[in-house]
N, C-alpha and C positions, 0 to 999 in steps of 0.2 A: 465643510462644517466640522466643528470639533465636538467631541462628546461620544457617548456610546451607551449601550444598554438602555436603561430607563431615561437617560438624558436625551432630549430632542436634539436633532442636528441643527447646527447654526450655519446658515448659508452666508458665505463671504464671496464677494465678486469685485473685479475691477471695472465692470461695465459702466457703472454710474460715475466713475471718475470723481468719487466723493472727496478725495484728497489728492494732492500732487504726489508723484513719484519722486524719490530722492536720488539724483544722479550720483553714482559712485565713480568719480573722475579718476581716482587712483587705480581703479581696476582695469581701465583701458590699456591694452598692450600686454597685460599679464598673461602668463601661461594658463591655458584652460585644461580641464580634465581630458584625457585622451590625446594630449599633445597639440591641441589647437591653440588659438590666440583669442583672447577676449577683445571684442571690438567696442562694446559699450555695455554698461550695467547700471541698473537702477534698483533701489529697494522699494518695494511696493507694499510693505507691511501696513503703513498708515492708510493707504488707499483701500486695502481689504478691510481693515478694522472699521473704517468710517462707513462702510456699506452695511454694517450690521444694524438691525433695528435696535433702538435704545432699550426698549422693554425686554428684548431677548437677552441683553447683557445684564440688566439690572435684576431681572427675575430669576436668573440662573447663574449661580456663582461658578459652576464648573465651566460653562461656556465662556463666561467673562474671563476666567483665568487662562483658558486655552487661547482665546483671541489675544490677550495681553502678552502672552509669552511667545506667540508665533512670529517668526521673522522669515520673510520671503524676499529673495533677491532674484531678479530677472536679468539674464545676460544674453547677448548676441555674440556668437563666436564664429571665427573662421576655422573650418575643420583642419586637421593635421595635414591632409592631402591637398588642401586648397580648393577642393571641388564642391564644397557644400557650406551652407550656413547652418549653424546649430543654434537652436532656441532652447535655453535652459532655465529652469526654475529650481532654486535651492530652498527647501523648506526646513527650517531649523526650529526645534522646540527649545526656547529659552526659559521655559518655566520650570517648576519643581515637580510637576506631575506628568505622567504620560498623556499624550494627546492622540486620540483616534480620529483619523481623517476618513470620512465615509465616502467621499468622492472628490476627485481632482480632475479638472478638465481644462484643456487648452483650446481656445477658440480657433477654428479654421474657417474664415469668412468665405462666402461665395462672391462672385463678381457682381457688381451693381446692375449690370445690364441683363435684361431678360427679353426674349422675343415677345411681341414684335417690335420692341423698342430699338433693337439693333443687335442682331445675332453676332455681328463682327466683334462685339465687345464681351461676349459671354464666355465664361470659363466654368465648366461643369466639373464636378468631382465624383469620384467613385472610390468607395472604401472597402478594403478587405479586413473585416474585423477578425483578425487572426492571432491576437495575443502578441507574443514576443516577436513574431514575424509578420505582424499586420502592417498595412501600409495604406496611404491615401494617394490617389492620382488626380491631379488637376490638369485638365486639357482645354486649350483654347479650341472652341468648336469649329471655327472656320479659319481660313488664312494659313498661318504657318504651323498650326497644330502643336504649338509649343506645349511641352509636358513637364510639369513639376511633380516630383515624388516626395512624400514625407514618410520617413521610417523612424523607428526608435534609434536614437544614438546610443542608448543603453538598453539592451533587450530585457534586462532583469528589472530595472526600475521604471521603464517607460513603455510597457506593452500597450497595444491598442485593444483595450478591454471592452470598450463600448464606443459607439458613434452616436452621440446625443444631439438630436435637433434642439436648438436653443429656443425656448419659448419666451425668454426675456425680451423686453422692449429694446431693440438694437437700433432704434432711430430709422427704421425703414429698410434696413438690410437684413439679410438672412445669414445664418452661420450654423455650423455643427461644431461639436466639441470632440477632440481626441481625449477620451477618458481613460486614465490609467488605473483608477480605482473607482468602482461603480456600485458598491453595496448599498449606499444611501439611495441612489436612483433606482436600483433594481427592485427594492421593496415597493416602489410606486409603479414601476413598469409591470409588475406582476398582475396588477388589476387595471392596466391600461391608462394610468394617470401619470402626470408629471408636473411638479412644481415649476413655475408659479401660476398654473392655469386658474387656480381659485382666487388669485389676486391679480388678474390681468389688468394692465394699465388702461387708462381711458383712451390713449392713442391707439393701442392695439384693438380695443373694442370698436373704434371707428373704422379700422381697416377690415374687420371681419364681421360686419353685421349681416344677418341677425344672429349668427351662430354664437357670438361671444357674449350675448346678454346673460345667459345663465348656463354655461357649458358644464356637462357632467364630466367630460374629459377634454383634453386639448385638441382632439383630432376630429375635424369636421367630416360629415358625410359628403358625398359628391354633390348633393343638391345645395350644400352650404347652409342649411337651415337648422341642423341639429348636430349634436356631437355623437361620436361613436359611443356605445355603452361601455360601462365598466365591465371588467372580466371577473367572474366569480370562481371559475374553475382553476384548480391549482395543478402544478406538475407538467404543464405543457404550454405551448404558445409563448406569451410574454413572460410567463413564470420560469421559462427556461432560456436564459439569454444565450447569445452566441458564445460568450466566454464566461466562465465561472466568475461571479462578482467577488471582489476583495475589498478590504480596507487597508489603510496605511497607518501603522502604529509608530509614533515618534516618542521615544523615551527622552527624559530630560537631557538636554545637550546634544541630542542626535540630529543629524542632517540627512535628508533624503534629496537626491539630485534627480530631477526629471528632465530629460533632454530629447529633443526631436531633431532629426537631420533632414534638411530641405535641399534637394539637388535636382537639376534639370536632366532629363533624358536627352541623349545626344541628337536624336533624329525623330522626335515625336513619339506617339504612343506605341508604334511598332517596335521601338527599342526599349520599352518599359522593362521587360524581364532582364535584359542585359544590364540596365541601370540598377535594378534591384540587387542583382548579384554583386555589382561593384560596391553597393552601399552596405554589403554584409548581410543581406537578407536571403532566406531560402526562397526558391522559385518553385511554384506548384503549377502543373499543367494537367488538367483532367481530360480524359478521352473516354467516351464521347462528350462528357460534360459532368456537371454536378447533380444531374437528375438521372437516377438509375431505376431499374426494376428487376424482379427475379429473372426475367427473360433477357435482360440486357446487362451483362457484366461490364465492368469498366476497369480502367487503369489510371492510376495517378502517378505521373512522372515527377520526381522530386530532385531538384538540384540543391544539395545541402549548402549551407554557408561555407565560405572559404575556410579550409583547414579542418572541416568537420566531416563526419560520415553519418549516414542514416543508421540508427541503432534499433529503433522499434517503429511499428505502425499498428495501431489498435483503435478500435471504435468504442465509444462509450456505450454502456448498456442502455436499453430502452427506458424511457421515463414518461410517466403520466399516460396520456392517451396514445403516444407514439409507440409503435411496435417494431420500428425499423431496426435492422441490424446489418452490419457489414462485416464480412469475413475478409481480412486483409492478409495477403501473402507477399512477403518481400522477395524480389527477384534480384539477380546479379546486376551490378552497375553496368550501364551501357558505355561504349566508347565516348559518347558525348558528355559523360559525367552525370547524366540523369540516372536515378534509381527507380525502376518501375515497381509499383505495388499493385498486384492484381486484386480486384475487389469483386465480391459476389454479394448481392443484396437479397434481403428477405424482409417481409413485413411491410409496414406502411408508415410514412411520416418522416420526421427529421432525424438525422443522426450526425454526430460529430466524430471525425477521424483525427486522432492525435499522432503526429509524427515526431518521434524523439531523435535528437542528434547527439553525437558524442561530446559536444561542448556543453551539454546539460540543458540546452534550450529546446523548445517545443514549438512546432508549427501546427496550426489547426486548419482542417478542410471541412467545409459544411456541405452535407449531402441531403438530398430529398429523395426518398424512395417511394415510387409509385406502385400501385397494385399490378398484377400481371396485365400485359398490354391488351389482351382481349377484353378484360373487364373494364380497363380504363377507356378504351376506344368506345365501347358500348355506352359507358356513362357519359362520355363526351357527346355522342350522338343524341342521347336522350335529353341532355341539357340544352343543346342547340335547337332540337326539333320541338321540345315541349315546354322548356322553362324560359329560355331567352327568346323564344319565338313570339313575335308580336302578331296576334291573329289577324286574319284577313278582314274580319268584321270590326276591328278596332277603329274608332273614328279619329284617325290622325290627320290633321289638316295638311300635312306635308306629303302624304301618300306613302309613308314608310311601313304601313302594315303589310302583312305577308312577307316578313323578313326576319332575320336574326339580328336583334338590336344588342348594343352593349348592355351588360347586366351588372348590377351592383347590389349584392345582398344586404349591404349596410343600410340601404334606404327602405328595406321591406317593412319594418315595423312602423314607419312613419307616413307611408303613402297608400293610396287606394290601389285598386286592381287595374292593370297587372302591376305587381308590386315592385320588382327590381329593375325594370327597364329604364335605361338612362335616355330620356327623350329630350332633355333640355340641357345643353352644354355649350360653352363658348367655343369649344374646339369643334369646328364645323364638320370636319371629316368624321370624327368619332360618332356624332349623332346623325350624320348624313349619309351613311352607307357607302362612302367613297374613300379612295386612297387606301393606304395600308390599314389605318386604324379602323375605319368604318367598313371597308370591304373585306376585312379579314374574317369576320364571323360567317357571312354567307359562303365565302370561299372554303372555310374550314368544314362547314356542313357538306358542301359539295365533295370535298376531298374524302370525307368520311364515307359518304354514300358510294363513291367510286371504289374505295378499298374494301368496305364491309357493308354492302347495301342491305337495307330493309325496305319493304314496300312503303311503310309509313314515312320514313325519312326521305325516300325518293319523291314521294308526293309533295313534301314540303319544298324541295328544290323546284319542282314543277310549278308550285304556287308562286314562289319567289320570281321565277322567270316570267310567268304569264302576267302577274299583276303588278310587279314592282320593278324588276330589271327592264322589262320591255312592254309594260302595260300601265294603264292608269285605272283609278278607282273613283269614278264620279259619285258613287253612293256614300263614300266615307271621307274622301279627301276634299279640300277646298281649292277653288281656282286660284292661280292657273294650274291645271293638272300637268304634272311632270313625271316622267319615268326616269330611272337612273341612266339608261342609255337613250340617246337621242333617236327618235323614231322617224321613219319616212313620212308619217302623217304630219309631223311638225313642219317638215319642209313644204308639204303641200299647203299647209295653212299659213305659210309665211313666217313661222316662228323660229326657223333655223335654216341655215344654208345647206346645200347638198353636200358640201365637203364635211359637214359635221355628223352625218348619219352614222350611227353606231358608236359615236364618241361617248365617253363616259363623263357625266357631270362632276364638277368638283364636290358638290354636296346636294342632298335633297333637303337639307335644313336651310333655314333663313329665308324661305320663300314667303315673306310676309307681304305679299303684293295682292292687289285686288283687281288689276286690269290686265290688258294685253301686254305683249312684250314691250318693256321699256317705259311703261306709264301705269301707275307711278313706280318709282324705284323702291327697292326693298328698304325697310325702315331700320333704324338703330334699335337695339333691344338689349336686354340683359337676362342671363340665365338665373339670376337670384344669388349667384355666388361669384361668378366671373363676369365682370363688365366688359363689353366689347364695343368697338366702333365698326359698323358694317362698312367696309371700304372695298369689297370685292363683288359688288352687285353685278358687274359686267361678266363675271366668270360663271354666273348662274346658267348662262346659255352656251358656254364654250365647252368643247370636249376636253375631258381630262382623263389621262390614262396612266399607264405605268405597269410595273411587273405584276402587281396584284390582279389587275384586270386581265392581262394576258394569261396569267396562271389560271384564272377562273375559266377562260375559254378552253384551255387545254383540258381542265378537269371535266367541264361539261361535255367536251368532245369524247372523252373516254368514259362517260357515265353510262350506267345501265338504263337511264331514262331516255326514251325516244325524243321527248320534247327538249331535253338538255342538249342532246346531240344535234338536233336540227338547228337549235338556236346558235350553237357554237359554230356550225358549218356556215351558216348565213353570215354571222358576224365576222368570222375569219375571212370570208370571201370579200366582204365590203371593206375591211380595214387592213388586211395583210396582203392578200393576193392581188387586189386592185392597186394600181400605181400610187394612189393617195398615201398609202402607208398608214401605220398606226399613229393616230393623232394623240399628242401629249400636250397637256394644258400649259398655258403660259405661266 
């Protein structure tokens, strides 16, 4: 958009293809900045101007003049080393007055395929919003794991300042934007909003009912029925972006060149860091990670860009509700070329570490500081045992009471008691207490009890084993009564074969059946946000296992609870020490 101060931003976009691009045939083959070669170029000025609402131009002379004088040329270039494709946009102010650009974004589309449509076609992305040394990684999920990296071709003009989810109508596709100037967006992000959610197209409203009928913000809660609330607090959260927001000021006759470098990693995601170094970016490796606490110091290993050295490492001061601080100490470079920075944490919340290099560029590392571990572990146990805990007496037809369910605080203002439990979700594992996603919460409580037991929390583990993992609740659940683990009683009743005993079901959700095994089949249903087709009814009765289940047995075996230990010994005998082995689902 053009304008600034009291002048409202004018949004211009190529998404609508409101006018054709003008090919610049003579530019093909010409030298490109940085020593590369232009492959093709088009002027997209008319396309951008045609996207502006007519009243926005007629009612505001400053915006009209800015749009009229703005010239934008898009070019595709071969890099000087021949290893990368460079995407460049040259913005030129051809008018007589300065133009302030509040946000500039380059779309980075996602792949069209999403599970379960076909995971073989899916390419997922991961962004490091790191400013001048930011990058985006695109990885094919399965198959060859081909990995495409995007970095700034010019670190000064093209930093990754923000990674914006595009709310515009993209014709059924999804995309994020590499944003090099973000001040116009940041003003909205500060209260959890983003244009154009107030003017959502009819086609998008059809994709997201009933959420999109009158959304307060563009972010749905997990039940899909309402929007997340606006944020009123300032100084923290969305009001403090990953990178300080900036604008781009173009004086009359001035050109700004924004360019991204797209290059494949030689051997998939494991060679990402080596590829980043070849592309001229700094490489950061955090040990043990980007979450620290006062009792857990860390080290950030930094490989500076070629030809540069690390000159400074300092943390931003606390802001708003965050009290987190990092004390950074530079150490001598290692033979590998990495420079260690020793980090000591204090306080609580988010903190940004700035690493300065001798070439004048700066890399950013984002840390989250937890309270002391004893307090954090105690808070975790209290949350699992008292907040996310679904009470034994809760009338859940699927028999999931007496367990730790997924918890989403965003739905608390909109639902009854218990408020934040996620009981209805198309992701069957999450809402069904199985596999990594659903089994992780009970496992986490058991692990906490093993490491720092309290009598109350140990009793919760006992309840889970007695009534949910290996028991049924005829007073609160609906037939057919199912436990998470397949019981010997089910074999005796002809509902399971002997080989399945102590196997773990794929999910305790989706049992929308009213008769004995196999009649009638489970029905199709919808969670209200995600539509699903029930196609795995046969797996309701098959054992399903994996690392999470085996880890749970180990934790139970080591638990201070006698019931947990007995349950683990019995299950391990039936599934590991007996020749049948551990049963893993199909």
